[in-house]
Backbone as CSV, one residue per row, in Angstrom:
resi,resn,N_x,N_y,N_z,CA_x,CA_y,CA_z,C_x,C_y,C_z
1,UNK,64.228,-56.370,-47.741,64.319,-55.652,-48.970,65.199,-54.442,-48.723
2,UNK,66.055,-54.168,-49.654,66.967,-53.045,-49.533,66.748,-52.084,-50.692
3,UNK,66.778,-50.811,-50.371,66.666,-49.773,-51.384,67.810,-48.792,-51.196
4,UNK,68.364,-48.333,-52.271,69.290,-47.217,-52.238,68.620,-46.120,-53.054
5,UNK,68.220,-45.054,-52.378,67.395,-44.024,-52.998,68.141,-42.696,-52.969
6,UNK,68.108,-42.010,-54.082,68.658,-40.656,-54.136,67.485,-39.685,-54.123
7,UNK,67.606,-38.651,-53.325,66.498,-37.713,-53.187,67.019,-36.288,-53.046
8,UNK,66.083,-35.362,-53.142,66.413,-33.962,-52.900,66.517,-33.743,-51.387
9,UNK,67.360,-32.830,-50.961,67.563,-32.645,-49.524,66.346,-32.100,-48.776
10,UNK,65.360,-31.572,-49.492,64.189,-31.012,-48.805,63.154,-32.074,-48.459
11,UNK,63.310,-33.288,-48.955,62.333,-34.341,-48.685,62.787,-35.177,-47.484
12,UNK,61.901,-35.360,-46.522,62.225,-36.124,-45.329,62.411,-37.602,-45.684
13,UNK,63.430,-38.246,-45.135,63.613,-39.682,-45.384,62.384,-40.514,-45.000
14,UNK,61.703,-40.136,-43.915,60.499,-40.860,-43.496,59.408,-40.790,-44.558
15,UNK,59.291,-39.641,-45.209,58.289,-39.484,-46.271,58.614,-40.370,-47.468
16,UNK,59.891,-40.498,-47.760,60.307,-41.359,-48.869,59.963,-42.807,-48.567
17,UNK,60.248,-43.245,-47.340,59.926,-44.624,-46.940,58.428,-44.866,-47.046
18,UNK,57.621,-43.963,-46.536,56.165,-44.112,-46.609,55.693,-44.203,-48.055
19,UNK,56.272,-43.394,-48.921,55.889,-43.396,-50.325,56.256,-44.733,-50.986
20,UNK,57.454,-45.211,-50.732,57.897,-46.485,-51.301,57.011,-47.624,-50.825
21,UNK,56.736,-47.664,-49.533,55.887,-48.722,-48.985,54.487,-48.681,-49.601
22,UNK,53.921,-47.501,-49.695,52.570,-47.346,-50.226,52.486,-47.778,-51.687
23,UNK,53.406,-47.279,-52.499,53.368,-47.580,-53.935,53.618,-49.060,-54.202
24,UNK,54.628,-49.630,-53.535,54.937,-51.042,-53.801,53.812,-51.961,-53.341
25,UNK,53.237,-51.709,-52.179,52.134,-52.548,-51.703,50.939,-52.440,-52.641
26,UNK,50.601,-51.244,-53.043,49.464,-51.038,-53.941,49.677,-51.786,-55.261
27,UNK,50.882,-51.710,-55.815,51.165,-52.380,-57.085,51.156,-53.904,-56.957
28,UNK,51.725,-54.415,-55.882,51.711,-55.877,-55.681,50.270,-56.362,-55.548
29,UNK,49.462,-55.687,-54.738,48.072,-56.105,-54.551,47.266,-55.978,-55.841
30,UNK,47.602,-54.989,-56.656,46.901,-54.812,-57.930,47.278,-55.928,-58.910
31,UNK,48.561,-56.251,-58.974,49.024,-57.240,-59.939,48.824,-58.684,-59.470
32,UNK,48.895,-58.905,-58.155,48.739,-60.254,-57.604,47.818,-60.171,-56.382
33,UNK,46.516,-60.022,-56.571,45.597,-59.788,-55.454,45.600,-60.890,-54.393
34,UNK,45.885,-62.132,-54.790,45.847,-63.232,-53.821,46.951,-63.133,-52.766
35,UNK,47.961,-62.309,-52.999,49.016,-62.121,-52.011,48.427,-61.578,-50.709
36,UNK,47.498,-60.670,-50.812,46.908,-60.048,-49.610,46.261,-61.082,-48.699
37,UNK,45.702,-62.139,-49.270,45.053,-63.174,-48.477,46.046,-64.012,-47.681
38,UNK,47.292,-64.059,-48.136,48.309,-64.879,-47.472,49.083,-64.122,-46.404
39,UNK,48.873,-62.835,-46.288,49.630,-62.015,-45.350,48.896,-61.883,-44.022
40,UNK,49.654,-61.826,-42.953,49.094,-61.644,-41.618,48.427,-60.287,-41.538
41,UNK,47.140,-60.254,-41.383,46.401,-58.999,-41.291,46.301,-58.234,-42.605
42,UNK,46.720,-58.868,-43.699,46.633,-58.220,-44.995,47.626,-57.096,-45.220
43,UNK,48.586,-56.945,-44.317,49.573,-55.869,-44.426,50.796,-56.362,-45.182
44,UNK,51.208,-55.628,-46.206,52.372,-56.010,-47.006,53.668,-55.667,-46.277
45,UNK,53.743,-54.509,-45.667,54.929,-54.054,-44.963,54.693,-54.030,-43.469
46,UNK,55.764,-54.231,-42.688,55.672,-54.016,-41.246,55.743,-52.516,-40.992
47,UNK,55.448,-52.129,-39.785,55.483,-50.707,-39.454,56.922,-50.192,-39.331
48,UNK,57.840,-51.061,-38.987,59.213,-50.646,-38.761,60.051,-50.620,-40.030
49,UNK,61.163,-49.951,-39.936,62.145,-49.907,-41.019,63.431,-49.320,-40.461
50,UNK,64.515,-49.526,-41.172,65.783,-48.900,-40.835,66.169,-48.008,-41.996
51,UNK,66.615,-46.832,-41.686,67.029,-45.903,-42.729,68.337,-45.250,-42.290
52,UNK,69.187,-45.015,-43.251,70.444,-44.333,-42.988,70.751,-43.458,-44.189
53,UNK,71.512,-42.440,-43.984,71.871,-41.573,-45.090,73.348,-41.745,-45.405
54,UNK,73.694,-41.530,-46.652,75.088,-41.604,-47.074,75.404,-40.392,-47.926
55,UNK,76.651,-40.040,-47.946,77.096,-38.937,-48.785,77.716,-39.463,-50.061
56,UNK,78.184,-38.571,-50.886,78.805,-38.948,-52.162,80.291,-39.257,-51.954
57,UNK,80.562,-40.128,-51.027,81.943,-40.545,-50.770,81.995,-42.049,-50.842
58,UNK,82.985,-42.635,-50.226,83.093,-44.095,-50.216,81.912,-44.762,-49.527
59,UNK,81.246,-44.061,-48.629,80.112,-44.668,-47.939,78.983,-44.999,-48.915
60,UNK,78.777,-44.162,-49.947,77.751,-44.453,-50.951,78.108,-45.733,-51.705
61,UNK,79.356,-45.871,-52.085,79.785,-47.082,-52.786,79.678,-48.316,-51.906
62,UNK,79.993,-48.171,-50.632,79.886,-49.301,-49.707,78.439,-49.771,-49.596
63,UNK,77.502,-48.849,-49.506,76.088,-49.199,-49.424,75.631,-49.853,-50.726
64,UNK,76.030,-49.304,-51.874,75.670,-49.897,-53.166,76.155,-51.337,-53.252
65,UNK,77.378,-51.585,-52.849,77.930,-52.939,-52.904,77.198,-53.874,-51.937
66,UNK,76.861,-53.374,-50.760,76.110,-54.178,-49.790,74.760,-54.575,-50.362
67,UNK,74.036,-53.628,-50.930,72.709,-53.899,-51.491,72.834,-54.882,-52.657
68,UNK,73.815,-54.686,-53.531,73.999,-55.572,-54.682,74.332,-56.998,-54.253
69,UNK,74.995,-57.162,-53.109,75.412,-58.499,-52.680,74.310,-59.259,-51.955
70,UNK,73.215,-58.614,-51.636,72.147,-59.272,-50.884,71.385,-60.265,-51.754
71,UNK,71.102,-61.431,-51.192,70.257,-62.406,-51.865,70.927,-63.192,-52.962
72,UNK,72.256,-63.171,-53.058,72.914,-63.875,-54.137,73.343,-65.290,-53.759
73,UNK,73.458,-65.574,-52.488,73.907,-66.900,-52.092,72.735,-67.865,-52.029
74,UNK,73.037,-69.130,-52.266,71.986,-70.155,-52.225,71.362,-70.252,-50.840
75,UNK,72.171,-70.091,-49.788,71.658,-70.186,-48.418,70.620,-69.097,-48.156
76,UNK,70.906,-67.898,-48.597,69.977,-66.788,-48.399,68.686,-67.046,-49.155
77,UNK,68.802,-67.495,-50.389,67.618,-67.762,-51.197,66.807,-68.900,-50.600
78,UNK,67.463,-69.933,-50.098,66.756,-71.057,-49.477,66.036,-70.600,-48.211
79,UNK,66.694,-69.770,-47.429,66.111,-69.255,-46.191,64.809,-68.511,-46.450
80,UNK,64.739,-67.783,-47.563,63.583,-66.945,-47.857,62.672,-67.529,-48.936
81,UNK,62.810,-68.818,-49.202,62.007,-69.454,-50.245,60.508,-69.340,-49.944
82,UNK,60.116,-69.489,-48.679,58.690,-69.408,-48.340,58.130,-68.020,-48.609
83,UNK,58.938,-66.987,-48.438,58.472,-65.641,-48.748,58.311,-65.455,-50.237
84,UNK,59.183,-66.053,-51.022,59.121,-65.920,-52.465,57.877,-66.586,-53.035
85,UNK,57.362,-67.614,-52.360,56.165,-68.300,-52.883,54.935,-67.422,-52.811
86,UNK,54.972,-66.344,-52.045,53.834,-65.426,-52.003,53.554,-64.859,-53.382
87,UNK,54.582,-64.761,-54.215,54.431,-64.127,-55.515,54.278,-65.130,-56.646
88,UNK,54.295,-66.416,-56.339,54.064,-67.423,-57.362,52.575,-67.463,-57.672
89,UNK,52.240,-67.434,-58.917,50.822,-67.538,-59.285,50.684,-68.119,-60.656
């Protein structure tokens, strides 16, 4: 999953990641409770993540284009079909 997030400079990137993980997991479990039963150890997110910062230059546009291009090919969608079935109900 990829996110491009804009934030205030006083907020730590790690805090933003923790907030996103917490809110999304809580909402998925609330809306589709059976998902938790299919997950290893009931955890929606792994402990790890990658984060990088970008400025308001070409690097921001490059990241936006990268995120937009993810998951559009049939091969990518086929590869992750088993993960998508977690949300079928």
